[in-house]
C-alpha positions in Angstrom: -55.9 -67.1 16.0 -59.7 -67.2 14.8 -61.4 -64.1 13.2 -63.8 -62.3 15.1 -67.5 -63.3 13.3 -68.9 -59.9 14.2 -65.9 -58.3 12.4 -66.1 -60.2 9.2 -70.2 -59.4 8.8 -69.1 -55.8 9.6 -66.4 -56.0 6.4 -68.9 -58.2 4.2 -71.5 -55.8 5.0 -69.2 -52.9 3.8 -67.8 -54.6 0.6 -71.4 -55.0 -0.1 -72.4 -51.5 0.2 -68.9 -50.4 -1.7 -70.0 -52.4 -4.5 -73.4 -51.5 -4.9 -72.3 -47.7 -4.5 -69.9 -48.5 -7.7 -72.5 -50.5 -9.5 -75.0 -47.3 -8.8 -72.5 -44.7 -10.4 -71.5 -47.1 -13.1 -75.4 -46.7 -14.0 -75.5 -43.0 -13.5 -73.0 -42.6 -15.5 -74.3 -43.9 -18.2 -77.5 -41.5 -17.8 -74.8 -39.5 -18.5 -73.0 -40.6 -21.8 -76.6 -40.8 -23.2 -77.4 -37.4 -22.4 -74.4 -35.9 -23.2 -74.6 -38.3 -26.8 -78.5 -36.9 -27.2 -77.1 -33.5 -26.5 -74.8 -33.9 -29.3 -76.5 -35.4 -31.6 -78.7 -32.0 -31.2 -75.8 -29.6 -32.3 -74.4 -31.8 -34.3 -77.9 -32.1 -36.5 -78.4 -28.9 -36.3 -75.0 -27.9 -37.7 -75.8 -30.4 -40.1 -79.2 -28.3 -41.0 -77.9 -25.3 -41.4 -75.0 -26.5 -43.3 -78.0 -27.6 -45.8 -79.6 -24.6 -45.9 -83.0 -25.3 -44.0 -82.0 -25.9 -40.5 -84.2 -28.6 -38.3 -87.6 -29.4 -39.5 -90.3 -29.1 -35.8 -90.2 -33.2 -35.7 -86.7 -33.1 -35.9 -86.7 -30.6 -33.2 -89.0 -32.8 -31.2 -86.7 -36.0 -31.7 -83.7 -34.7 -30.8 -84.9 -32.7 -27.5 -86.8 -35.8 -26.7 -83.6 -37.6 -26.4 -82.3 -35.6 -24.3 -85.0 -35.0 -21.8 -86.1 -38.4 -21.9 -82.7 -40.4 -20.1 -82.9 -37.6 -17.7 -86.7 -37.7 -16.8 -85.9 -41.8 -16.5 -83.1 -41.2 -13.6 -85.5 -39.1 -11.7 -88.1 -41.5 -11.8 -85.9 -44.5 -11.1 -84.4 -42.5 -7.8 -88.0 -41.7 -6.8 -89.3 -45.1 -7.0 -85.9 -46.3 -4.9 -85.6 -43.6 -2.3 -86.4 -46.0 0.7 -85.9 -49.2 -0.8 -82.8 -51.5 -0.7 -79.4 -51.1 -2.9 -80.3 -53.8 -5.1 -83.9 -52.4 -5.7 -81.9 -49.6 -6.7 -79.6 -50.6 -8.9 -82.4 -52.7 -10.9 -84.7 -49.9 -11.0 -81.7 -48.1 -12.5 -80.8 -50.8 -15.0 -84.2 -50.9 -15.9 -84.5 -47.2 -17.1 -81.7 -47.3 -19.1 -83.0 -50.7 -20.9 -86.1 -48.6 -21.8 -84.1 -45.5 -23.3 -82.0 -47.5 -24.9 -84.7 -49.6 -26.2 -86.6 -45.8 -27.2 -83.4 -44.5 -28.7 -82.9 -47.6 -31.0 -86.7 -47.9 -31.9 -86.1 -44.1 -33.2 -83.1 -44.6 -35.1 -85.2 -47.6 -36.8 -88.6 -45.6 -37.4 -88.0 -42.2 -37.8 -86.7 -41.6 -41.6 -83.1 -39.3 -41.4 -84.8 -36.8 -43.8 -87.6 -35.8 -42.3 -85.0 -34.0 -39.3 -83.8 -31.0 -41.7 -86.5 -28.7 -43.0 -87.2 -28.3 -46.6 
């Protein structure tokens, strides 16, 4: 008994859609993880600043809030640019957004001195 070619194509199409959805969910969870970490950084640094008796400086608030806003904005931009496109293009846009956010956060970590987060 031979398999129906139309059925095989339908199964491959369904498997591709499931794989695209799974990768999309994984990438969106990466955005969620980055955002949750940024919120944790804000609350943790605020607590450390209060314990030191000075709180956060304006620059500290700026960088920490930017760390929260940037992933949300990048996800929104990636989803808007990917509207109406094929699944592969949408996945690449999500991946590019995560790469930009990761690079930006590493740059903040390396270029912004830690002492500038705290008020005197």
